[in-house]
C-alpha positions in Angstrom: 35.6 24.2 8.6 32.8 21.9 7.4 30.8 23.0 4.4 27.0 22.8 4.9 24.7 22.2 1.9 20.9 22.3 1.8 19.2 19.5 -0.1 15.5 19.2 -1.1 14.4 15.6 -1.3 11.5 15.2 -3.9 9.7 12.5 -5.7 6.4 10.9 -6.5 4.3 9.4 -3.7 5.3 5.8 -2.9 8.6 6.1 -4.7 10.8 5.4 -1.6 11.4 9.0 -0.7 10.7 8.6 3.0 12.9 5.5 3.1 15.8 7.4 1.6 15.2 10.3 4.1 15.4 7.8 7.0 18.4 6.1 5.5 20.3 9.4 5.2 19.3 11.1 8.4 18.8 8.2 10.8 17.7 9.6 14.1 18.9 13.2 13.3 15.3 14.3 12.3 13.0 17.0 13.4 9.4 17.9 12.4 8.1 21.4 12.1 5.6 23.3 10.0 5.9 25.5 7.0 4.8 29.1 8.0 1.3 30.0 7.0 0.2 26.4 6.1 -0.7 23.3 8.0 1.9 20.9 6.3 4.6 19.1 8.2 8.2 19.9 7.4 10.5 16.9 7.9 14.1 18.0 8.2 17.2 16.1 9.0 21.0 16.2 8.9 23.7 13.9 7.9 27.4 13.7 7.0 27.9 13.4 3.2 31.7 13.2 3.4 34.5 14.5 5.6 34.0 18.3 5.6 30.6 18.2 3.9 27.5 18.3 6.1 23.9 18.3 4.6 20.6 19.6 5.8 17.9 17.6 4.1 14.3 18.6 3.8 11.8 16.0 2.8 9.2 17.7 0.7 5.7 16.4 0.2 5.3 13.8 -2.6 4.0 15.1 -5.9 3.4 13.8 -9.4 4.2 16.9 -11.3 5.3 20.5 -10.9 1.7 21.8 -11.3 0.3 21.8 -7.8 -3.3 21.2 -6.8 -3.2 20.3 -3.1 -1.8 22.4 -0.2 1.1 20.0 0.3 2.0 20.1 -3.4 2.0 23.9 -3.2 4.5 23.7 -0.4 6.9 21.6 -2.6 6.3 23.8 -5.6 7.2 27.0 -3.8 10.4 25.6 -2.4 11.5 24.4 -5.9 10.5 27.8 -7.4 12.5 29.5 -4.6 9.4 31.3 -3.3 9.8 29.9 0.2 11.3 32.4 2.7 12.8 29.7 5.0 13.9 26.9 2.7 16.5 27.6 0.0 17.9 24.3 -1.4 21.3 24.3 -3.0 20.5 21.1 -4.9 17.7 18.5 -5.4 17.8 14.8 -4.8 14.9 13.3 -6.8 13.7 9.8 -6.0 12.3 7.9 -9.0 10.6 4.5 -9.1 12.4 2.3 -11.6 9.4 0.0 -12.0 7.3 3.0 -13.2 9.8 5.2 -15.0 7.4 6.8 -17.5 5.4 8.5 -14.8 8.3 9.3 -12.5 10.4 10.9 -15.4 7.7 13.5 -16.0 8.4 15.1 -12.7 12.2 14.5 -13.1 12.2 16.3 -16.5 10.4 19.3 -15.0 13.0 19.5 -12.2 15.8 19.3 -14.8 14.4 22.2 -16.7 14.2 24.4 -13.6 18.0 24.4 -13.9 18.5 23.3 -10.3 21.5 21.0 -9.7 19.9 17.5 -9.4 20.9 13.9 -8.6 18.4 11.1 -9.3 18.1 8.2 -7.0 16.7 5.2 -8.8 14.7 3.0 -6.4 12.6 -0.2 -6.8 15.2 -1.8 -9.0 14.4 -5.2 -7.5 10.7 -4.8 -8.4 11.6 -3.7 -11.9 13.7 -6.8 -12.4 10.8 -8.9 -11.1 8.7 -7.3 -13.8 11.5 -8.3 -16.3 12.3 -4.6 -16.8 16.0 -4.0 -17.7 17.4 -0.5 -17.4 20.6 0.7 -18.9 21.4 3.2 -16.2 24.4 4.7 -18.0 22.3 5.3 -21.2 19.5 6.8 -19.0 22.0 9.1 -17.4 23.4 10.3 -20.8 19.9 11.0 -22.1 18.8 12.9 -19.0 22.1 14.8 -18.6 22.1 14.4 -14.8 23.6 11.7 -12.4 21.4 8.6 -11.9 22.3 6.3 -9.0 20.5 3.0 -8.4 19.7 2.8 -4.7 17.8 0.6 -2.2 17.3 2.7 1.0 15.7 -0.2 2.9 18.9 -2.3 2.6 21.3 0.7 2.5 22.4 -0.3 -1.0 23.8 2.5 -3.2 23.7 5.1 -0.4 27.6 5.5 -0.3 27.6 6.1 -4.1 24.7 8.5 -3.8 26.6 10.5 -1.1 29.7 10.5 -3.2 27.7 12.0 -6.2 26.1 14.6 -3.9 29.6 15.5 -2.6 30.9 15.9 -6.1 28.0 18.1 -7.0 28.6 20.2 -3.9 32.3 20.6 -4.5 31.8 21.6 -8.1 29.5 24.4 -6.9 26.2 22.8 -7.8 26.3 22.8 -11.6 22.8 22.8 -13.1 21.9 20.5 -16.1 23.3 21.9 -19.3 20.6 20.8 -21.7 16.9 21.5 -21.7 14.7 18.4 -21.6 12.4 20.0 -24.1 12.4 23.3 -26.0 10.5 25.3 -23.4 10.9 28.7 -25.2 9.1 27.3 -28.2 6.0 26.7 -26.1 5.4 30.5 -25.8 8.3 32.4 -27.5 7.2 35.9 -27.1 6.0 35.6 -23.5 9.1 33.7 -22.4 11.4 36.3 -23.9 9.4 39.1 -22.3 9.5 37.3 -18.9 13.3 36.8 -19.1 13.7 40.5 -20.0 12.2 41.3 -16.6 14.0 38.5 -14.7 17.1 37.4 -16.7 18.1 34.8 -14.1 15.1 32.7 -14.9 15.4 29.6 -17.0 13.0 29.3 -19.9 10.9 26.7 -18.0 10.8 28.7 -14.8 9.7 31.8 -16.9 6.7 29.7 -18.0 5.8 29.0 -14.4 6.1 32.6 -13.5 3.6 33.4 -16.3 1.2 30.7 -15.0 1.4 31.1 -11.3 2.8 34.6 -10.6 -0.3 35.6 -8.6 0.7 33.0 -6.0 4.3 34.3 -5.8 5.7 37.0 -3.5 6.3 39.7 -6.1 6.0 43.5 -6.0 2.8 45.0 -7.4 4.8 46.6 -10.2 6.3 43.3 -11.3 2.8 41.6 -11.1 1.4 44.2 -13.4 4.3 43.9 -15.9 3.8 40.1 -16.0 0.1 40.6 -16.6 1.0 43.0 -19.4 3.3 40.4 -21.0 0.6 37.7 -20.9 -1.9 40.0 -22.6 0.6 41.3 -25.2 1.6 37.8 -26.4 -1.8 36.1 -25.9 -0.4 33.7 -23.4 -2.8 30.8 -22.8 -2.1 28.8 -19.5 -4.0 25.7 -20.4 -2.8 25.3 -23.9 0.8 25.9 -22.9 0.6 23.4 -20.1 -1.0 20.7 -22.3 1.5 21.1 -25.0 4.3 20.9 -22.5 3.1 17.6 -21.1 2.6 16.1 -24.6 6.2 17.0 -25.6 7.7 15.7 -22.3 6.0 12.4 -22.7 7.1 12.1 -26.3 10.7 12.7 -25.3 10.3 10.3 -22.3 9.0 7.7 -24.7 12.1 8.0 -26.9 14.4 7.8 -23.9 12.7 4.7 -22.6 13.1 3.0 -26.0 16.9 3.7 -25.8 17.5 2.8 -22.2 14.7 0.4 -21.0 13.6 -3.0 -22.2 10.2 -4.1 -21.1 8.4 -7.5 -21.4 5.4 -8.0 -23.5 2.1 -7.1 -21.7 1.0 -10.7 -22.3 3.8 -12.1 -20.2 3.4 -13.6 -16.7 1.3 -11.7 -14.1 3.2 -10.5 -11.1 2.8 -11.8 -7.6 1.2 -8.4 -6.6 -1.4 -8.7 -9.4 -2.2 -12.3 -8.5 -2.6 -11.4 -4.9 -4.8 -8.4 -5.7 -7.1 -10.7 -7.7 -8.0 -12.3 -4.3 -7.6 -9.4 -1.8 -9.5 -7.0 -4.0 -12.2 -9.4 -5.1 -15.7 -8.0 -4.9 -16.8 -10.6 -2.4 -13.7 -12.2 -0.9 -11.9 -8.9 -0.6 -14.4 -7.6 2.0 -14.5 -10.9 3.9 -10.7 -10.9 4.1 -10.8 -7.3 5.3 -13.1 -8.1 8.2 -10.9 -11.1 9.1 -7.8 -8.9 9.1 -9.5 -6.4 11.4 -10.7 -9.1 13.7 -7.3 -10.7 14.0 -5.8 -7.2 14.6 -8.0 -6.5 17.6 -8.0 -10.1 18.9 -4.2 -10.0 18.8 -4.1 -6.9 20.9 -5.8 -8.9 23.7 -3.9 -12.2 23.2 -0.4 -10.8 23.0 -0.8 -8.0 25.6 -2.5 -10.0 28.3 0.5 -11.5 30.1 2.8 -8.4 30.1 -0.2 -6.3 31.3 -1.0 -8.6 34.1 2.7 -8.7 35.1 2.9 -4.9 35.2 -0.4 -4.6 37.1 0.5 -7.2 39.7 4.0 -5.8 40.1 2.7 -2.3 40.9 0.1 -3.7 43.3 2.8 -5.7 45.2 5.0 -2.6 45.2 2.2 -0.4 46.6 1.5 -2.9 49.4 5.2 -3.1 50.3 5.7 0.7 50.3 2.6 1.2 52.5 4.1 -1.2 55.0 7.6 0.2 54.8 7.2 3.9 54.6 6.3 6.0 57.7 2.6 7.1 57.8 2.0 10.6 56.6 0.9 12.8 53.8 4.2 12.6 51.9 4.1 8.8 51.8 0.4 8.9 50.8 1.2 11.4 48.0 4.0 9.2 46.7 2.0 5.9 46.9 -1.5 6.9 46.1 -0.6 9.9 43.8 2.7 9.3 42.0 2.8 5.5 42.0 -0.9 5.1 41.2 -0.6 7.5 38.2 2.6 5.8 37.0 0.8 2.4 37.1 -2.0 3.8 35.1 0.5 4.9 32.4 2.8 1.8 32.2 0.2 -0.9 32.3 -1.1 0.0 28.9 2.2 0.3 27.1 2.0 -3.3 25.8 -1.3 -2.7 24.0 -0.2 0.5 22.5 3.1 -1.1 21.2 1.2 -4.1 19.7 -1.5 -2.0 18.1 0.9 0.4 16.4 3.2 -2.5 15.4 0.3 -4.3 13.7 -0.9 -1.1 11.9 2.7 -0.5 10.7 2.8 -4.1 9.3 -0.4 -3.3 7.3 1.2 -0.1 5.9 4.5 -1.7 5.2 3.1 -4.7 3.3 0.9 -2.4 1.1 -2.4 -3.7 2.4 -3.5 -0.3 3.9 -3.9 1.2 0.4 -6.1 -1.7 -0.6 -8.4 -0.9 2.3 -8.9 2.5 0.8 -9.7 1.0 -2.6 -12.2 -1.5 -1.1 -14.1 1.1 0.8 -14.3 3.8 -1.8 -17.7 2.8 -3.1 -19.2 2.8 0.4 -17.5 6.0 1.3 -19.0 7.9 -1.7 -22.5 7.1 -0.6 -21.9 9.1 2.5 -20.3 12.1 0.9 -16.7 10.9 1.3 -14.3 9.0 -1.0 -11.7 6.3 -0.7 -9.0 8.7 0.3 -11.0 9.4 3.5 -10.2 5.9 4.7 -6.5 6.7 5.2 -7.1 9.5 7.8 -9.9 7.4 9.4 -7.6 4.3 9.7 -4.9 6.6 11.0 -7.4 7.8 13.5 -7.3 4.4 15.2 -3.8 5.4 16.3 -4.3 9.2 17.0 -6.8 11.7 15.7 -4.3 14.6 15.5 -2.0 13.3 12.7 -5.1 11.6 11.1 -6.9 14.9 10.7 -3.7 16.5 9.4 -3.4 13.7 6.8 -6.8 14.7 5.4 -4.9 17.4 3.5 -4.4 14.8 0.7 -8.1 15.0 -0.1 -8.5 17.6 -2.9 -12.2 18.1 -2.6 -13.0 20.7 0.2 -16.3 19.2 1.2 -15.0 15.7 1.5 -12.0 17.0 3.4 -14.2 18.8 5.9 -16.5 15.8 6.3 -13.4 13.6 6.9 -12.1 16.0 9.6 -15.5 16.1 11.3 -15.9 12.3 11.5 -12.3 11.2 12.1 -12.5 11.6 15.9 -15.2 8.9 15.9 -12.4 6.4 15.2 -11.2 4.7 18.4 -7.7 6.1 18.9 -5.0 4.5 21.1 -6.0 6.8 24.0 -9.3 4.9 24.2 -7.6 1.5 24.3 -6.8 1.6 28.0 -10.4 2.5 28.8 -11.8 -0.3 26.6 -9.3 -2.8 27.9 -10.1 -2.3 31.6 -13.9 -2.1 31.0 -14.0 -5.2 28.7 -12.0 -7.1 31.3 -14.4 -6.0 34.0 -17.9 -6.6 32.5 -17.4 -9.0 29.5 -17.1 -12.7 30.4 -13.9 -14.5 29.3 -15.8 -16.9 27.0 -14.6 -18.6 23.8 -16.7 -19.8 20.8 -15.6 -22.4 18.3 -12.4 -22.8 20.2 -10.8 -19.5 19.0 -13.4 -16.7 18.9 -12.9 -14.9 22.2 -16.0 -12.9 23.4 -13.7 -10.1 24.8 -11.9 -9.8 21.4 -15.3 -9.7 19.6 -16.5 -6.9 21.9 -13.3 -5.0 21.4 -13.6 -5.3 17.6 -17.2 -4.2 17.9 -16.1 -1.1 19.7 -13.6 -0.3 17.0 -16.1 -0.9 14.2 -18.6 1.4 15.9 -16.5 4.3 14.8 -16.5 3.7 11.0 -20.1 2.8 11.0 -21.2 5.9 12.9 -18.8 8.0 10.8 -20.5 6.9 7.6 -23.9 7.7 9.1 -22.9 11.1 10.4 -21.1 12.0 7.1 -24.2 10.9 5.2 -26.3 13.3 7.2 -23.8 16.2 7.4 -23.2 16.3 3.6 -26.7 17.8 3.2 -25.8 20.7 5.5 -22.3 21.6 4.1 -22.9 23.9 1.1 -19.7 23.2 -0.8 -20.1 22.0 -4.4 -17.0 20.6 -6.1 -16.4 17.5 -8.2 -14.1 14.9 -6.9 -12.1 12.0 -8.2 -10.6 9.0 -6.6 -7.1 8.3 -8.0 -4.9 6.0 -5.9 -1.7 4.2 -6.6 -1.6 0.7 -5.2 2.0 0.0 -4.0 3.4 -3.5 -4.6 3.3 -6.0 -1.8 6.5 -6.1 0.2 7.7 -7.9 3.3 7.5 -5.8 6.4 10.6 -4.0 7.6 10.9 -5.5 11.1 13.5 -3.0 12.2 11.3 -0.2 11.2 8.3 -1.8 12.9 10.3 -2.2 16.1 11.5 1.4 16.0 7.9 2.7 15.6 6.6 0.5 18.4 9.3 1.9 20.8 8.7 5.4 19.5 5.0 5.3 20.1 5.5 3.8 23.5 7.9 6.7 24.4 5.4 9.2 23.1 2.6 7.7 25.2 4.8 7.5 28.4 6.4 10.9 28.1 3.7 12.9 26.4 0.4 11.5 27.5 2.2 10.3 30.7 2.9 13.9 31.7 -0.8 14.8 31.5 -1.8 11.6 33.4 0.8 12.2 36.1 -0.2 15.9 36.6 -3.9 15.1 36.8 -3.2 12.1 39.1 -1.4 14.5 41.5 -4.1 17.1 41.3 -6.7 14.4 41.9 -4.8 13.2 44.9 -5.0 16.7 46.4 -8.7 17.1 45.5 -9.5 13.7 46.9 -7.4 14.0 50.0 -8.5 17.4 51.1 -11.9 19.0 51.5 -13.9 21.5 53.6 -12.3 21.4 57.1 -15.5 21.1 59.0 -16.9 18.3 57.0 -13.6 16.3 56.9 -13.1 16.8 60.7 -16.7 15.7 61.4 -16.3 12.5 59.3 -13.0 11.7 61.0 -14.4 12.2 64.5 -17.4 10.1 63.8 -15.4 7.1 62.6 -12.8 7.5 65.3 -15.6 7.1 67.8 -16.9 4.0 66.0 -13.4 2.5 65.9 -13.0 3.0 69.6 -16.3 1.4 70.3 -15.8 -1.6 67.8 -12.0 -2.5 67.8 -12.8 -5.8 66.2 -14.1 -4.1 63.0 -11.2 -1.7 62.5 -10.4 -2.8 59.0 -14.0 -2.4 57.7 -14.5 0.9 59.6 -11.2 2.2 58.2 -12.4 1.4 54.7 -15.8 3.1 55.3 -13.9 6.1 56.8 -11.7 6.5 53.7 -14.8 6.2 51.5 -16.7 8.9 53.5 -13.6 11.2 53.5 -13.3 10.8 49.7 -17.0 11.5 49.2 -16.7 14.7 51.3 -13.5 15.9 49.6 -13.3 18.5 46.9 -13.2 15.7 44.3 -16.3 14.1 45.9 -18.2 17.4 45.8 -17.3 17.9 42.2 -18.4 14.4 41.3 -21.6 14.7 43.3 -22.5 18.0 41.5 -22.7 16.3 38.1 -24.0 12.9 39.3 -27.7 13.8 38.5 -26.7 14.4 34.9 -24.8 11.1 34.5 -26.9 8.8 36.7 -29.3 7.9 33.8 -26.3 6.5 32.1 -25.5 4.2 35.0 -22.5 6.1 36.3 -21.6 7.1 39.8 -19.8 10.3 40.9 -16.3 8.8 40.7 -16.9 8.0 37.0 -18.2 11.6 36.7 -14.8 12.9 37.9 -13.1 10.6 35.3 -15.3 12.0 32.6 -14.3 15.6 33.5 -10.5 14.8 33.7 -10.7 12.8 30.5 -11.3 16.0 28.5 -7.5 16.6 28.9 -6.9 13.2 27.4 -9.1 10.1 27.3 -6.4 7.7 28.8 -6.5 9.8 32.0 -9.6 7.8 32.9 -7.5 4.9 34.1 -5.2 7.1 36.1 -8.2 8.8 37.7 -9.7 5.6 38.7 -6.4 4.4 40.1 -6.0 7.5 42.2 -9.6 7.6 43.5 -9.7 3.9 44.5 -6.2 4.1 46.0 -7.2 7.0 48.2 -10.5 5.2 49.1 -9.0 1.8 49.8 -7.8 0.7 53.2 -4.7 -1.3 54.1 -6.4 -4.5 53.0 -6.7 -3.1 49.5 -3.1 -2.3 49.1 -2.3 -5.6 47.4 -5.3 -5.4 45.1 -4.9 -4.5 41.4 -7.0 -1.6 39.9 -9.2 -4.2 38.2 -10.0 -5.9 41.4 -10.7 -2.6 43.1 -13.1 -1.5 40.4 -14.8 -5.0 40.3 -15.6 -4.7 44.0 -16.8 -1.1 43.8 -20.4 -0.7 45.0 -23.0 2.1 45.1 -24.7 3.3 48.4 -27.5 0.8 47.9 -25.0 -2.1 47.7 -25.3 -2.7 43.9 -22.2 -3.0 41.8 -21.0 0.1 40.0 -19.6 -1.8 37.0 -22.2 -4.1 35.5 -22.8 -5.2 32.0 -25.2 -2.3 31.4 -23.0 0.4 33.0 -19.8 -1.0 31.4 -21.2 -1.1 27.9 -22.7 2.4 28.4 -19.4 3.8 29.5 -17.5 2.1 26.6 -20.0 3.6 24.1 -19.6 7.1 25.8 -15.9 6.9 25.3 -16.2 5.6 21.8 -18.2 8.7 20.7 -17.4 11.6 23.0 -14.9 14.3 22.0 -12.7 14.2 25.0 -9.4 15.5 23.6 -8.4 19.1 23.7 -5.5 18.4 21.2 -8.0 17.2 18.6 -10.1 20.3 19.0 -7.0 22.5 18.6 -5.9 20.7 15.4 -9.4 20.9 13.9 -9.3 24.7 14.6 -5.9 24.8 12.9 -6.9 22.8 9.8 -10.3 24.6 9.3 -8.9 28.1 10.3 -12.1 28.6 12.4 -13.5 27.8 15.8 -16.9 27.1 14.2 -16.2 23.5 13.2 -14.5 22.3 16.4 -17.4 23.7 18.4 -19.9 21.9 16.1 -17.8 18.8 16.5 -17.7 19.1 20.3 -21.4 19.6 20.5 -22.5 16.8 18.2 -20.1 14.2 19.5 -21.0 15.0 23.2 -24.7 14.8 22.4 -24.2 11.6 20.4 -22.2 10.0 23.2 -24.8 10.8 25.8 -27.8 9.6 23.7 -26.3 6.3 22.7 -25.0 5.6 26.2 -28.4 6.3 27.6 -30.1 4.0 25.2 -27.5 1.2 25.8 -27.9 1.5 29.6 -31.7 1.6 29.6 -31.9 -1.5 27.3 -29.3 -3.6 29.2 -30.0 -2.7 32.9 
């Protein structure tokens, strides 16, 4: 029978912990949540050796064992064995070889907890480029725990790491023998008193019980006894913690002298530093940032144009062929104009989504994403945010849900709340299908200077609207949120690296799958509901319209095609969907929208990308046989109002794009804001202000451009 061990994976942020987790677990991963907190729990499984299986939990990155943020508290409670669900048998600690002094602080604290630990030493290649030479054997002797050089990205050292984990498991998880520092000497009386209550505690764990026992699940009697020990021995939290850190760094300094040789600070500047001199320049840095963002959005158009057209044309041809081949009836109509139209609305935008996520992943992999935070911190602070707010906001270009969850890394409560409130203003990937089809409809395909495409510029402008408005809204909202707390911006800039193309490809495929199978479900269901609502209506009205046009067709057999189109349009207008759209038309007419767009606005509250599926279904139901071969773009381009004017003009198109840029049309986002703020107050405020903002700005745009 196979032995199963439970491993906690810990380390500093940007140390390579996630890469090791992926290397060990591969595709055997799952994501959950820690009970009672809004922090993701990444877990995975792998075979360590024949007969030894491992459950690995990837704990949030932290710099020390003294927690400040919610995610750090999660890691802390697991390591202190205060988590009811996660009980690790051993710890694998990932340490950055190029920054050992900082990483060894956390490692030394883990060692003193007396948990069996194996250290995986990453970034050895970067250390060598810095002319840092590490005597791994000497480092291992000084620390008293196994130290294994690894490179998870290239799968180097992983077999040896697994072997060491296996040996640790088979020897029943022996804890480090030596204390890293004399922890008892930090508070002799209090530590002895604490261990008399709980003899199983190590000296260092006893200190943490004294400092943080109020946050632990302990009986009232035990809490009172610990308080009594603190008072009896005059235990001072701050002084003890400060003295501990000083002693640890002294010991770390001595270890580094014995095991690490470093170059003189006056030696050559690294490539990363040279590149940062340009990319973080006070002038050139911002110009380069704008250029990068422009290329990002321009590339989405350039690269996705051909596969999109191919998919769109393919579905149009398939629709025409099926209409000719299948017997007439409601079932064929349901399949062609309901199922197939909805499916086309899903798949046609897969290329843009894959390209956008691929490019964003390249920015993250190369290390440039962190530079964007650094560059924008000064601007962010003026609006009540800080540089860390940029990461959730940039993530919001992909999806607002994980972006809002990532705001947990912001320590300041007011800045975190402001970030959550403005993040939905970022144009997420769900808006991309809407932007793409509307830009293609109303923006001319013009080029300036031979390479500046007008459509790409408009697309970039739509994406830039979000950050600009977010800064304005945050600057106003900061005066109404009564939370006073000092904040600091501390950010580690990772070294520049070449992108992991395999990882990028995997993410692109993963995001495409999520869009197709998650968003696609919603789009498909709504497409089918819309088909029903747009096909059926009050019997008397539908029968009267049918009879009227049957009579006209009989009298004018030469105009059958045009009369059939008019008949379908009239039936759609008198259907349940038409009645719904007509009921809200007076509200949206000042924005330049017709009742069909009104239906799309309503359905888009389930998910913004449903707009395209809604249009596909409505125009498929309305169109006659002559429209079967037309693409959705062609159908929308030819759409007219009762007075004969076009539905989609420059004014109405820009107005609609602005509405979708600002409106809160995502139930999932509202739900996650409720979860993160633990109140319905803030999501309701968010829904109200974003809807009002979308309406006002769209109204202004239409009235100016019409």
